[in-house]
N, C-alpha and C positions, 0 to 999 in steps of 0.2 A: 850877761852871758846867757845864751839860750839853753834849754833843757838838754838837747843832744850833746852840746859841747861840755856842759857841766859834768855830765856823767860819762862822756866818752863813748856815747852810743853811736854805732854805725848801722850796719845791716841788722835786721831783726828776723828771727824765725819763729817757729811755733814750739810749744812745749811737747807736743806729740812727736815732732821730728827729733828733738833732742833726747826724749825718753827712748825712742827707738834706736837712736844712735848709741846711747849708753848701754841699752840692752843687747845690741847686736855686735858691737865692735870687738868685745873680748872674744866672743865665739868666732868671729871672722878672723881675728889674728891667729887664734889657735888653728883654725882650718888652713889658713895660708901657710903657717909654719909647717904643718904636716904635709901639705901638697908640695911645698918647696923641698922638704926632705925626700919625699918620694921621687921628686924630679931629679934630685942628685943621683939617685940610684938607678932610676929607669925613666929618663926623660921622654923616650918615645913610646912608653907604655900607654895603652888606652885605659882611661878611667872607667871603672865599673858604673853601671847605671845607678846603683845605690849610692855611690860616692857623689855622683853628679847631682842626684836628688837632694842630698844633704847640703851640698855647697849651694845649690840654687835656692833652697829655702832661705838661707842666710842672705844671699845676694838679692833676692826678692825683697827682703825687709830693708836692706840697704838702699835699694832703688827708690823706695818710698821716702827715705830720708833725703836722698840726693836729687830728687825730682826738681827741675827748675834751675839746678846749678849749671854754670856754663859748660863744664866738662861731662855732665850727665849724658849728653847726646852720644858719647863714645862708649858708654857702659851697656853691657848686656849680660844676661845669664848664660851659663854654659849650654851648649846645644845637647839636649838629652836624646835626640833622635840619631844624630851622627856623633857618637860619643867622642869627646876630645882627647887628644894626647895630654899627658900630665904637663908637659912644657907649655902647651897652649892654655891650659887652665891657670897655670902660674901667671902667664902674661895677662890674662883677663883679670885675675884677682889683684895683681899689682896695680892695675888701672883703678880698681876700686879703692885700694889702699891710698893712692895719691889723691883721689877725690875726697876721701874721708878726711885726710889731713887738711885739704883746702877748706872743707866745710867747717872743721874745728877752728881753723885760723880765722875764718870769716866771722863766726858767731860766738866763740868763746873768748870773752874779753875781760880785761881788768876794769871793773865798774867802780867809780869813785866811792869810797867808804864801804864797799861791799865785797871787795876782792874779785877774784876771777869767777865769772858767772857765764852761763849760757844767756845770750841776749835774746829773750823771747818776748812775745807780745804780753804775756803775764808779768814778766819782770818790768817791762816798760810801763805798764799800767801802774804797778806798785811804785816805781820810781817817780812817775809823773805826779802821783798824789803826794809823795814825800817832797818833791820839788815845789809844788804849789804851797805846801805847808811852810817850807823854808822862805819862799818869796813873801808869804803873808806875814811871817815873823819879822822879816826885814822891813816890810812896810810899816808894821806896828812899831818897831824900834825907831824908824825915821819920824813917825808921828810924835813919839814921846820926846824926842830931842828938841 
Protein backbone atom coordinates (compact mmCIF):
# COMPACT_ATOMS: atom_id res chain seq x y z
CA UNK A 1 0.00 0.00 0.00
CA UNK A 2 1.41 3.39 -0.92
CA UNK A 3 1.78 6.34 1.44
CA UNK A 4 -1.28 8.31 0.25
CA UNK A 5 -3.57 5.28 0.45
CA UNK A 6 -2.22 4.22 3.85
CA UNK A 7 -3.11 7.57 5.44
CA UNK A 8 -6.08 8.46 3.24
CA UNK A 9 -4.34 11.57 1.94
CA UNK A 10 -6.04 13.36 -0.91
CA UNK A 11 -5.57 17.01 -1.67
CA UNK A 12 -3.01 18.98 0.35
CA UNK A 13 -3.02 22.64 1.38
CA UNK A 14 -0.70 24.83 3.45
CA UNK A 15 -0.63 25.53 7.17
CA UNK A 16 -0.90 29.26 6.42
CA UNK A 17 -4.21 28.75 4.65
CA UNK A 18 -5.66 26.53 7.37
CA UNK A 19 -4.50 28.92 10.12
CA UNK A 20 -6.18 31.81 8.31
CA UNK A 21 -9.30 29.67 7.85
CA UNK A 22 -9.39 28.88 11.56
CA UNK A 23 -8.76 32.52 12.52
CA UNK A 24 -11.34 34.01 10.16
CA UNK A 25 -14.29 31.63 9.97
CA UNK A 26 -15.77 32.31 13.40
CA UNK A 27 -15.65 36.06 12.80
CA UNK A 28 -17.14 35.51 9.34
CA UNK A 29 -19.97 33.36 10.72
CA UNK A 30 -20.81 36.04 13.29
CA UNK A 31 -20.83 38.75 10.63
CA UNK A 32 -22.97 36.62 8.33
CA UNK A 33 -25.45 36.03 11.14
CA UNK A 34 -25.68 39.76 11.88
CA UNK A 35 -26.09 40.71 8.22
CA UNK A 36 -28.78 38.04 7.78
CA UNK A 37 -30.64 39.40 10.81
CA UNK A 38 -30.41 42.92 9.41
CA UNK A 39 -31.63 41.62 6.07
CA UNK A 40 -34.75 40.18 7.70
CA UNK A 41 -35.60 43.62 9.07
CA UNK A 42 -34.47 45.83 6.19
CA UNK A 43 -33.41 43.85 3.10
CA UNK A 44 -33.39 46.91 0.85
CA UNK A 45 -31.39 49.07 3.26
CA UNK A 46 -27.99 50.22 2.07
CA UNK A 47 -25.07 49.09 4.18
CA UNK A 48 -22.94 51.79 5.75
CA UNK A 49 -19.39 52.32 4.55
CA UNK A 50 -18.13 51.26 8.01
CA UNK A 51 -20.01 47.94 7.88
CA UNK A 52 -18.78 47.26 4.36
CA UNK A 53 -15.21 47.94 5.49
CA UNK A 54 -15.54 45.50 8.41
CA UNK A 55 -17.05 42.77 6.23
CA UNK A 56 -14.49 43.32 3.47
CA UNK A 57 -11.59 42.95 5.89
CA UNK A 58 -12.79 39.45 6.75
CA UNK A 59 -13.70 38.59 3.16
CA UNK A 60 -10.19 39.67 2.10
CA UNK A 61 -8.67 37.21 4.57
CA UNK A 62 -10.97 34.47 3.33
CA UNK A 63 -10.03 35.18 -0.29
CA UNK A 64 -6.41 34.36 0.60
CA UNK A 65 -7.61 31.02 1.98
CA UNK A 66 -9.80 30.22 -1.00
CA UNK A 67 -7.45 31.31 -3.78
CA UNK A 68 -7.10 28.54 -6.35
CA UNK A 69 -10.30 26.78 -5.29
CA UNK A 70 -12.66 26.01 -8.18
CA UNK A 71 -15.43 28.29 -6.92
CA UNK A 72 -13.11 31.15 -5.91
CA UNK A 73 -13.59 32.76 -9.31
CA UNK A 74 -17.14 33.66 -8.23
CA UNK A 75 -16.08 35.34 -4.99
CA UNK A 76 -15.53 39.04 -4.49
CA UNK A 77 -15.56 41.59 -1.73
CA UNK A 78 -18.44 43.99 -1.28
CA UNK A 79 -18.34 47.11 -3.43
CA UNK A 80 -17.34 49.94 -1.10
CA UNK A 81 -17.82 52.66 -3.73
CA UNK A 82 -21.38 51.74 -4.67
CA UNK A 83 -22.56 50.55 -1.26
CA UNK A 84 -24.60 47.32 -1.50
CA UNK A 85 -28.03 46.62 -0.16
CA UNK A 86 -28.08 44.29 2.81
CA UNK A 87 -29.74 41.53 0.77
CA UNK A 88 -26.92 41.74 -1.82
CA UNK A 89 -24.33 41.48 0.94
CA UNK A 90 -26.06 38.34 2.25
CA UNK A 91 -25.95 36.78 -1.22
CA UNK A 92 -22.21 37.45 -1.58
CA UNK A 93 -21.46 36.24 1.94
CA UNK A 94 -23.45 33.02 1.45
CA UNK A 95 -21.25 32.28 -1.57
CA UNK A 96 -18.23 32.57 0.74
CA UNK A 97 -19.94 30.28 3.25
CA UNK A 98 -20.41 27.64 0.57
CA UNK A 99 -16.80 27.93 -0.58
CA UNK A 100 -15.53 27.63 2.99
CA UNK A 101 -17.55 24.46 3.48
CA UNK A 102 -16.09 23.00 0.27
CA UNK A 103 -12.56 23.96 1.40
CA UNK A 104 -13.04 22.22 4.75
CA UNK A 105 -14.50 19.13 3.10
CA UNK A 106 -11.55 18.94 0.71
CA UNK A 107 -8.71 19.41 3.20
CA UNK A 108 -9.98 18.40 6.67
CA UNK A 109 -9.78 14.62 6.64
CA UNK A 110 -9.67 11.63 8.93
CA UNK A 111 -5.99 10.65 8.84
CA UNK A 112 -5.19 7.09 9.86
CA UNK A 113 -4.14 6.88 13.53
CA UNK A 114 -4.26 10.68 13.86
CA UNK A 115 -7.97 11.53 13.77
CA UNK A 116 -9.38 14.44 11.83
CA UNK A 117 -6.67 16.83 10.69
CA UNK A 118 -6.06 19.57 8.19
CA UNK A 119 -4.07 17.87 5.44
CA UNK A 120 -1.21 20.32 5.04
CA UNK A 121 2.26 20.05 3.58
CA UNK A 122 3.64 20.05 7.14
CA UNK A 123 1.42 17.14 8.14
CA UNK A 124 2.32 15.22 4.98
CA UNK A 125 6.04 15.69 5.73
CA UNK A 126 5.51 14.39 9.28
CA UNK A 127 3.41 11.43 8.08
CA UNK A 128 5.93 10.57 5.36
CA UNK A 129 8.68 10.25 7.98
CA UNK A 130 6.38 8.13 10.13
CA UNK A 131 5.47 5.96 7.14
CA UNK A 132 9.10 5.44 6.16
CA UNK A 133 9.79 4.36 9.74
CA UNK A 134 6.94 1.85 9.56
CA UNK A 135 8.22 0.48 6.27
CA UNK A 136 11.75 0.18 7.70
CA UNK A 137 10.36 -1.70 10.74
CA UNK A 138 8.45 -4.08 8.47
CA UNK A 139 11.58 -4.73 6.40
CA UNK A 140 13.58 -5.39 9.58
CA UNK A 141 10.88 -7.79 10.81
CA UNK A 142 10.94 -9.60 7.44
CA UNK A 143 14.72 -9.99 7.66
CA UNK A 144 14.52 -11.43 11.17
CA UNK A 145 12.04 -14.12 10.12
